[in-house]
Z-matrix of the N, CA and C atoms (Angstrom, degrees):
N
C 1 1.447
C 2 1.525 1 109.06
N 3 1.309 2 116.02 1 134.53
C 4 1.461 3 120.83 2 178.34
C 5 1.518 4 110.52 3 -80.39
N 6 1.310 5 116.02 4 143.91
C 7 1.463 6 118.97 5 174.85
C 8 1.521 7 108.78 6 -83.87
N 9 1.302 8 115.87 7 151.84
C 10 1.464 9 121.50 8 -179.72
C 11 1.516 10 108.74 9 -106.54
N 12 1.310 11 116.43 10 124.11
C 13 1.462 12 122.01 11 177.26
C 14 1.520 13 107.66 12 -95.63
N 15 1.350 14 118.94 13 110.28
C 16 1.470 15 120.44 14 -178.54
C 17 1.523 16 113.07 15 -67.28
N 18 1.309 17 117.45 16 -16.78
C 19 1.459 18 122.23 17 178.49
C 20 1.523 19 108.70 18 -127.40
N 21 1.333 20 117.00 19 72.00
C 22 1.469 21 117.86 20 -176.91
C 23 1.518 22 111.44 21 -62.36
N 24 1.282 23 115.55 22 142.78
C 25 1.455 24 122.67 23 177.96
C 26 1.523 25 107.30 24 -129.43
N 27 1.296 26 115.30 25 154.63
C 28 1.453 27 119.52 26 175.14
C 29 1.519 28 108.35 27 -65.58
N 30 1.306 29 117.13 28 134.64
C 31 1.462 30 121.62 29 178.65
C 32 1.527 31 108.67 30 -90.47
N 33 1.302 32 116.40 31 133.98
C 34 1.452 33 122.02 32 -178.47
C 35 1.521 34 109.72 33 -117.82
N 36 1.326 35 115.81 34 149.21
C 37 1.456 36 119.70 35 171.34
C 38 1.525 37 108.19 36 -63.16
N 39 1.304 38 116.84 37 -38.66
C 40 1.460 39 122.69 38 172.30
C 41 1.526 40 106.89 39 -139.11
N 42 1.308 41 115.95 40 150.07
C 43 1.464 42 120.16 41 -177.22
C 44 1.526 43 110.19 42 -64.65
N 45 1.325 44 116.89 43 139.80
C 46 1.467 45 118.96 44 177.88
C 47 1.526 46 110.33 45 -69.86
N 48 1.299 47 116.27 46 156.33
C 49 1.460 48 121.88 47 177.32
C 50 1.522 49 108.41 48 -91.68
N 51 1.320 50 116.25 49 120.79
C 52 1.461 51 122.01 50 -179.53
C 53 1.522 52 109.18 51 -92.96
N 54 1.322 53 116.16 52 143.67
C 55 1.462 54 120.18 53 175.42
C 56 1.518 55 109.21 54 -145.40
N 57 1.324 56 115.34 55 161.21
C 58 1.463 57 119.90 56 175.23
C 59 1.516 58 109.22 57 -132.16
N 60 1.289 59 115.26 58 164.50
C 61 1.455 60 122.19 59 -174.60
C 62 1.524 61 112.17 60 -61.79
N 63 1.313 62 115.49 61 147.49
C 64 1.465 63 120.20 62 173.86
C 65 1.527 64 110.70 63 -66.70
N 66 1.329 65 117.72 64 -16.27
C 67 1.465 66 122.05 65 176.37
C 68 1.524 67 111.35 66 -77.80
N 69 1.308 68 118.67 67 -7.49
C 70 1.457 69 123.16 68 -177.47
C 71 1.521 70 110.11 69 -86.10
N 72 1.318 71 116.38 70 67.39
C 73 1.460 72 119.56 71 -178.35
C 74 1.519 73 112.57 72 -122.13
N 75 1.328 74 117.68 73 9.82
C 76 1.463 75 119.80 74 -179.84
C 77 1.524 76 109.95 75 -71.56
N 78 1.310 77 116.68 76 132.46
C 79 1.461 78 120.89 77 178.00
C 80 1.514 79 111.73 78 58.31
N 81 1.330 80 115.74 79 -120.83
C 82 1.465 81 119.68 80 -179.51
C 83 1.525 82 112.52 81 -90.65
N 84 1.330 83 117.67 82 5.20
C 85 1.458 84 120.72 83 177.25
C 86 1.508 85 114.44 84 79.76
N 87 1.332 86 117.17 85 10.19
C 88 1.460 87 120.06 86 -177.69
C 89 1.516 88 113.83 87 -99.90
N 90 1.315 89 118.54 88 6.32
C 91 1.462 90 121.11 89 179.32
C 92 1.521 91 109.62 90 -93.57
N 93 1.301 92 115.50 91 60.11
C 94 1.452 93 119.09 92 -174.09
C 95 1.522 94 109.61 93 -154.87
N 96 1.289 95 115.38 94 178.05
C 97 1.457 96 121.25 95 171.01
C 98 1.519 97 108.12 96 -108.90
N 99 1.315 98 115.21 97 156.77
C 100 1.455 99 121.67 98 174.42
C 101 1.520 100 107.87 99 -113.62
N 102 1.314 101 115.89 100 150.08
C 103 1.459 102 121.92 101 -176.46
C 104 1.525 103 108.71 102 -128.33
N 105 1.326 104 115.60 103 139.76
C 106 1.470 105 121.96 104 172.78
C 107 1.519 106 107.39 105 -132.65
N 108 1.317 107 115.72 106 138.58
C 109 1.462 108 119.59 107 -177.23
C 110 1.521 109 110.91 108 -115.47
N 111 1.314 110 114.86 109 135.89
C 112 1.455 111 122.64 110 169.71
C 113 1.523 112 105.50 111 -121.96
N 114 1.310 113 119.33 112 169.37
C 115 1.464 114 118.95 113 -176.15
C 116 1.533 115 114.86 114 -55.07
N 117 1.314 116 118.06 115 -36.14
C 118 1.463 117 119.90 116 -174.90
C 119 1.521 118 114.39 117 -108.84
N 120 1.334 119 118.11 118 -8.52
C 121 1.463 120 120.16 119 -171.32
C 122 1.521 121 111.14 120 -144.05
N 123 1.327 122 114.92 121 141.36
C 124 1.464 123 122.14 122 170.94
C 125 1.524 124 105.79 123 -106.03
N 126 1.323 125 117.36 124 123.10
C 127 1.462 126 122.69 125 -179.05
C 128 1.522 127 108.50 126 -102.93
N 129 1.328 128 116.62 127 137.79
C 130 1.460 129 122.43 128 -178.77
C 131 1.525 130 107.65 129 -130.84
N 132 1.344 131 116.53 130 133.08
C 133 1.465 132 120.63 131 178.50
C 134 1.521 133 109.83 132 -141.55
N 135 1.321 134 115.73 133 163.77
C 136 1.461 135 123.24 134 177.25
C 137 1.527 136 108.57 135 -77.76
N 138 1.311 137 117.57 136 127.51
C 139 1.465 138 120.29 137 -178.28
C 140 1.527 139 112.59 138 -65.51
N 141 1.326 140 118.12 139 -21.41
C 142 1.464 141 121.42 140 178.88
C 143 1.525 142 112.03 141 -80.23
N 144 1.337 143 117.46 142 -15.45
C 145 1.459 144 121.29 143 -175.95
C 146 1.529 145 108.99 144 -139.75
N 147 1.316 146 116.20 145 72.30
C 148 1.464 147 120.12 146 -173.97
C 149 1.524 148 113.25 147 -66.31
N 150 1.321 149 118.44 148 -17.99
C 151 1.458 150 121.14 149 177.71
C 152 1.527 151 111.96 150 -96.55
N 153 1.314 152 116.38 151 -0.39
C 154 1.457 153 120.82 152 -178.35
C 155 1.517 154 112.82 153 -81.47
N 156 1.313 155 115.27 154 -167.23
C 157 1.468 156 119.71 155 -178.22
C 158 1.521 157 111.64 156 -65.24
N 159 1.305 158 114.88 157 157.83
C 160 1.462 159 120.38 158 177.29
C 161 1.518 160 108.88 159 -138.89
N 162 1.301 161 114.25 160 153.86
C 163 1.462 162 120.75 161 173.76
C 164 1.517 163 108.21 162 -90.16
N 165 1.309 164 115.88 163 144.01
C 166 1.464 165 121.47 164 175.20
C 167 1.524 166 106.62 165 -121.78
N 168 1.326 167 116.25 166 112.93
C 169 1.460 168 122.02 167 -175.26
C 170 1.521 169 110.83 168 -116.43
N 171 1.319 170 115.62 169 150.39
C 172 1.462 171 119.29 170 171.91
C 173 1.524 172 107.76 171 -72.59
N 174 1.313 173 118.20 172 157.06
C 175 1.469 174 119.28 173 176.10
C 176 1.532 175 112.65 174 -56.19
N 177 1.333 176 118.01 175 -36.16
C 178 1.469 177 120.60 176 178.97
C 179 1.529 178 111.18 177 -66.19
N 180 1.334 179 117.22 178 -42.59
C 181 1.469 180 120.55 179 178.75
C 182 1.527 181 110.46 180 -65.17
N 183 1.334 182 117.70 181 -39.80
C 184 1.464 183 121.59 182 177.58
C 185 1.525 184 110.57 183 -62.48
N 186 1.326 185 116.85 184 -44.47
C 187 1.469 186 121.08 185 179.52
C 188 1.523 187 110.56 186 -61.36
N 189 1.337 188 117.39 187 -41.14
C 190 1.463 189 120.95 188 177.36
C 191 1.526 190 110.88 189 -63.12
N 192 1.339 191 117.05 190 -43.47
C 193 1.460 192 121.21 191 179.46
C 194 1.528 193 111.11 192 -62.09
N 195 1.325 194 116.91 193 -47.62
C 196 1.469 195 121.01 194 -178.85
C 197 1.526 196 110.52 195 -62.31
N 198 1.326 197 117.24 196 -41.14
C 199 1.468 198 120.53 197 178.38
C 200 1.526 199 110.43 198 -63.35
N 201 1.325 200 117.23 199 -42.39
C 202 1.463 201 121.09 200 179.34
C 203 1.529 202 110.59 201 -66.10
N 204 1.335 203 116.89 202 -48.21
C 205 1.466 204 120.73 203 -178.50
C 206 1.525 205 111.18 204 -63.36
N 207 1.300 206 117.93 205 -36.91
C 208 1.456 207 121.68 206 179.69
C 209 1.514 208 113.45 207 -71.30
N 210 1.321 209 115.99 208 -22.06
C 211 1.461 210 120.05 209 -178.98
C 212 1.510 211 113.92 210 -89.25
N 213 1.332 212 117.18 211 -5.07
C 214 1.470 213 120.53 212 -177.67
C 215 1.498 214 111.75 213 -111.25
């Protein structure tokens, strides 16, 4: 019988390296998002909840988001 994971996560050969912006220095530095990159996917999560849900974006979608956010 297969086990059911109620919070499925992408399985990696090795864990991705998460980082956050150098601009994320307000207070305790947790008011930000963290980003991890793999060849096909950009992962984004809340720095206050590293075990919580994450977004998985294509590199093209990430580039569009960064361009939009940088223009506002």
